[in-house]
N, C-alpha and C positions, 0 to 999 in steps of 0.2 A: 388736688382734685376734690375729692371728697364731695355732697349729697343733694304738696303740704302734707304731709302725712297727717294722721289723726292726732299727733302729739303725745300719744300714750306710748309707754315703753314697757315691754315684758320680756322675761327671759326667753331666749331662743336657743335650742340645741342644734348645733350644726354637726352633721355626720358626713365625713369625707372619705370616699374610697380611693385608695391609691394602688399603683401597679402591683405592689407586693401582695395584694389581697387583704391587707390589714385595714383597720378603720381607725381614724383619728376622731375623737369625740371631744368637743369643748363647748362651753356655754357662752353665749354672747347676748347682749341686749339689743333687740332689733325691731320692734314693731309691736303691734297690739296683741297678736296672737302667737301661740307656740307653733313652730313648724319644723319639719325635718327636711334638710337640704342635702341631697346626695350629689356629689360632684365626681363623676367617673372620668377623671383626667389623668394624664401621664405623670412624668417625673421631671423635676428641674434639677439639673446638675449645676451646682454652685461652685464657681472658681475659687481658688485659694487666695490668700492675701497677697501673694506675690504678683498677682495680676495688676495691682494698683501701681500707678506711676506717680502718685502724690500721697505722701504719708502724713501730711500735716495741715493742708489747707482745709478750711471749713466751708469752702464754696465748691462749685462744680469741678470735678476732676476729669481726667481722661482715662479713668480706670476702665479696663475692659469689662463689658457687661457679661453676666453669667450666661453660659450656653444653655439654651432651653430646648428640651425635646418634649413636646406635648402631644398626646393623643387626643384628637378632637372628638366631641360628641357626634354621634351618627345621625341625630335628628335633622330632618330636612325641613326648613321653614318654607311654606308654599309661596310662590311668586304672587304678588298682589295685583289684582286688576285695578285700573284707574277708577277712582271714585269721581265721577264726572261733576257732581255737585261741589265737592271740595276743590277739585282741580280748577274750576272756574274762578276761584278766589285767589289763586296764586298770582302775585304781581307780574305784570307783563315783562318787567325787566329780568325776572327769573325764568318765566315760562318761555321766553324767546330763545334762551340758551338751550333748553331741552335737557340740561343736566343740573344736578344739585351737587356742588362741590363741598364735600363734608370733611372736616379736619378731625383727626383722632391721634392721640399720642399712644401708639400701639406697644406700650410696655406695661400695661396695667390689667393683666389677666385677673379674672375672667371677663372683664368689661370690654377691653380692646387689646389685642396683641397680635403678633405675627404667627401665622400657621407654620407647620413644619417645612412647608415648601420654601420658606425664607422670604416670601414676598406678599402673600395674601393677608389682608387685615381681617381678623375674625374676632368673635366675642359678642356679648350681649348688645353693646352699643352699635357694633357693625351690622348685626342682623336687624336691629330696630331701625337704624338710619336707612337701610336698604328698603325695608318694608314701607317706611314713611314716604320715601322718594317714589316708589312704585304707586302708592295710593294717590300721590299728587300728580301722577302722569309724567314723572321726570326720571331720568336715568341717573342712578347714584354714582358718584365718583368719590371713592374713599381715598383720602390723602393722609399719609403718615406725617405728623408734625410734632415738634417739641411742645410740650404742654403750655409753657408760658409764652409761646408765640401765637397761640390759636386765637385768643381774644383780640390782640392787636391785628391779626390777619383778617378777622371778621370786620373790624372797624375800617380797615383799609380797602375792603372789597375783594381781598384775595380768596376768602372762603365764604360760602353761602351759609354754612352752619357748622357749629362745633358740637361734636357728639363724643365727649371724652370725660365722662364722670365728673362734670362740673357741679360743684355745690352752688345752688342758687342762693345768692346773698344780696342784701340791700346794696352793698358797696358795688358789686359787679353789675347790678341792674342799672347803674348810672351810665354804663357804656354799652351794654347789650341787653336784649330782651331774652328771657328764659321761658321755655315751655317745659314745665315740670313733669317728670315721668317715672320717678323711682324715689325710694327713700333709703338712706344708708347712714351708718354711724362711722365713728373713727375707732381704730383698734391698734393695739401694740403686739409686736412679735419679737422674740429674742432668739439667740442661738440656743439650740437644745443643750440642756444641762446647765444653763446659766443660773446662778444662785439669786439673781436679781428678780424682783417682782414689780410689775408696773400696773397700776389701776387708777385711771383718771389723770388729768394733766398735772396736778401737784406732785404726783409721784416721780415726775421727770427731774425735779430739783436735784442738782448735784450729779447729773448723768449726761452722757452724750446720746443724741438721738439722730437717726438718719431719716431724711425726708426728701421728697422730690420738689424741685424748684416750682414755684408758682401755685402750690397746692394749699388748700385749707389747713392741712397738717403743718406745713411750714409756718404759716401765719400763727397758728395756735401755739406751736413750740416756741416761736420768737416772743410772743406775748407772755407765755408762761415763764420764760427766762427772766423777763423784766419783773414779773410778779414775785418770783423766787428771791431775786436780789432785794426787792423792796421789803420783803418780809424778813430779811436778814438770813436767808438760807443760801446755800450754794447755788450758783446759777446753772442754767442748762446750756450745754454746748450743742448748738444746732449745726449739723453737717448736712448741707444741701447739695443735691446732685441733679444732673440733667435729665435722668430718667429713673424709673423705679428699679430697674435691674441693678444700677449702680448703688442705689440705696441698700438693696438686699446684700450686695457684695460687702458693703461697709459693716453690716451686722455679722455676716458669716465669717469675715476676717478678724472680727474683734475690735475693729476701729471704732465702731459705735456700740454702745450698750444695748440699744433697743431700736427697732424700726417702727415707723408710725405711718399708717396708711388707712384708707377706708376699710371698714370692718370686714366686708365680704372679700376685699382684696387681700387683707392680712390673713384671713382664713384660707384663702386659695394658696397664698404663698407658703403657708405652713403645710397644707395638705399635699402639695406637689413637690415638697423639698426632699423627699426621701429621708426624713428625720433630721435634716439640718436645722430647722427652726421649730419653735413651739410658740403657741399663743400665750399672752400674758394679760390677765385681767379680763374685763368685760367691755363691750362696746359702749360708746357714749356719744353725746352731741349728735343725736339722730336728726337729720335734716334732708331736704329734697335735692335730688339731682335735677338739673335743667339742661335742655338742648339750647345752646347759645345761638342767637340770631342777631343780625344787624338791628340796631336800635331804631324802632319806628319805620321799618321799610315795608311793613305789611305782611311779612311772612309768619309772624307769630300765630295769628288766627288760623291759617290753613294747616300749619304743622300741629297745632293743638287739636284741630278737628281730625287730622289723620291719626294722631295718637289715640284719641277717643274711639275712632272707628276700629282701630286694631284691638283695643280693649274689648269693644263690643263683639267683634267677630272671633275672639279667642286667640288670635295670632300673638298678641302681646304676651299672654300667659304662656303660650308655647315657647316663645323666645326665652323668657325668664326660667322656665322649667328646664329647657335645654341646657342652660348654663348653671343650674342649681342655685339660683338666687331669687326664687319666686317669693321669698319672705319679704322682699323689698317692694312688692307690687303696690301700685296705687289703684284706686277704683275709678278715678277720673283725672284727667290732666288739667292743670290750671296754668295761667300765664303769670310769671313773676310772683309766685306764691310765698317767697321767703318773708319772714317777719324779723330777721336779724341779719 
């Protein structure tokens, strides 16, 4: 998954409050200004290594995902009225359905995950996708999907939009259009008490890293493995999993030395782990997140307009503040803003 921002990077202190009343403080690199982010979310109970049914494969396994019990923020995001001027620009093929089918991989808290009721998709992306749909005069239909199936699903017409922490990249722009709405970096987390320290991609040489399939982190880890070998260093063992929960399990069980995810997601994993994980190093590779849309079907402009309307009326900031990630806010949305 993983992330135009202004291109500047400054230190950001993240302060997470957890159920026990304690605070976890760590420093990350995330944006131009310093900011404090408080995430009052519950606890993640991480299963032991015995839950895994595959102890050697470096690809997706059938390991049981960690059980998650998360107390949700109580902030209510107001229902948005249809913006008639923007709604008239929605292509007839989408408007005639009356719904916007939105795919999210709901294993990536706090951006998108399953609520304690076991079925509702919640998170920053879920709230934003809902508000965008309402602004466009459409009914949102949030669909849980595996991350690496979402872009193919958009290409095939199965989904109208992907709202799942996609990093906008030049390569992905060849098959979908992106409406950029957030900035994030990449970050590492390790099992608490680990003697290993990771900071930047080259620190992965000689270690095993857990990532989610189809993510920017997976690509970066695989590229780093080749670079380590070329430089005469020990390679990187990349352990890829079908969802973030399985990647977390690989780290907590000791199968992987380090976990690799978007910086705010890594911070959330640590903050809600009841001490199972700790962050390692600072965030890097800050880049834009984009809402993924079918290439050239006419939806990019109305979605961009909807995002900008939500920025202007303050709802966008309400959503980011609700989930404790307002440090990644953008001041305006652009289409296909990635430069790499």
